[in-house]
C-alpha positions in Angstrom: -4.5 0.2 23.8 -2.7 0.4 20.4 -2.9 -2.3 17.7 -0.6 -2.6 14.7 -1.3 -4.3 11.4 1.4 -4.9 8.8 0.2 -5.9 5.4 3.2 -7.4 3.6 3.4 -9.1 0.2 4.6 -9.0 -3.3 3.7 -6.3 -5.8 0.2 -5.9 -7.4 -1.8 -8.0 -5.0 -4.1 -5.3 -3.6 -2.3 -3.8 -0.5 -2.6 -0.3 -1.8 -6.2 -0.8 -2.8 -6.9 -1.9 0.7 -5.3 1.3 2.1 -7.4 3.4 -0.3 -10.6 1.6 0.8 -9.7 2.3 4.5 -9.0 6.0 3.6 -12.4 6.2 1.9 -14.2 4.6 4.9 -12.5 6.9 7.4 -11.6 10.2 5.7 -11.3 12.1 8.9 -9.5 9.4 10.9 -6.9 8.5 8.2 -3.4 9.9 8.1 -0.3 9.1 6.0 3.3 9.4 7.1 6.6 8.2 6.0 8.1 5.9 8.6 11.7 6.9 8.0 10.8 10.6 8.6 8.9 9.6 11.8 11.9 7.9 13.3 14.0 11.0 13.1 14.3 13.7 15.7 12.1 16.1 13.8 9.1 16.5 16.1 7.0 18.3 13.5 6.5 15.1 11.5 3.8 14.1 14.0 1.5 17.1 13.4 -0.4 15.4 10.5 -1.2 12.2 12.4 -2.3 13.4 15.8 -5.8 12.2 16.5 -5.9 9.8 13.6 -7.2 6.2 14.0 -5.4 4.8 11.0 -1.8 5.8 10.0 -0.3 4.3 6.8 3.0 4.2 5.0 2.4 2.6 1.7 6.0 2.7 0.5 7.6 0.9 3.3 9.1 -2.0 1.3 10.9 0.4 -1.1 12.8 2.0 1.8 14.0 -1.0 3.8 15.7 -4.1 2.6 14.0 -7.4 2.9 14.8 -9.1 6.2 16.0 -6.0 8.0 15.3 -6.1 11.7 14.5 -2.7 13.3 14.3 -2.0 17.0 11.5 0.5 17.3 11.2 1.6 21.0 8.7 4.3 21.6 
């Protein structure tokens, strides 16, 4: 079973701090990846996140316009 948590909000309210705390609590099970690179056909983007319990992309809001709907079928 997979679970997803999206933490959205305006700037400077602690979203990045929460990610750094999670990374500190789980240094072995934490991985970071850029979502736009993951959605491409480059299969080698997954090598850094295999076996990780938490995967984060802290810069998501800068890459996608507000209100953009994506169809992510995996």
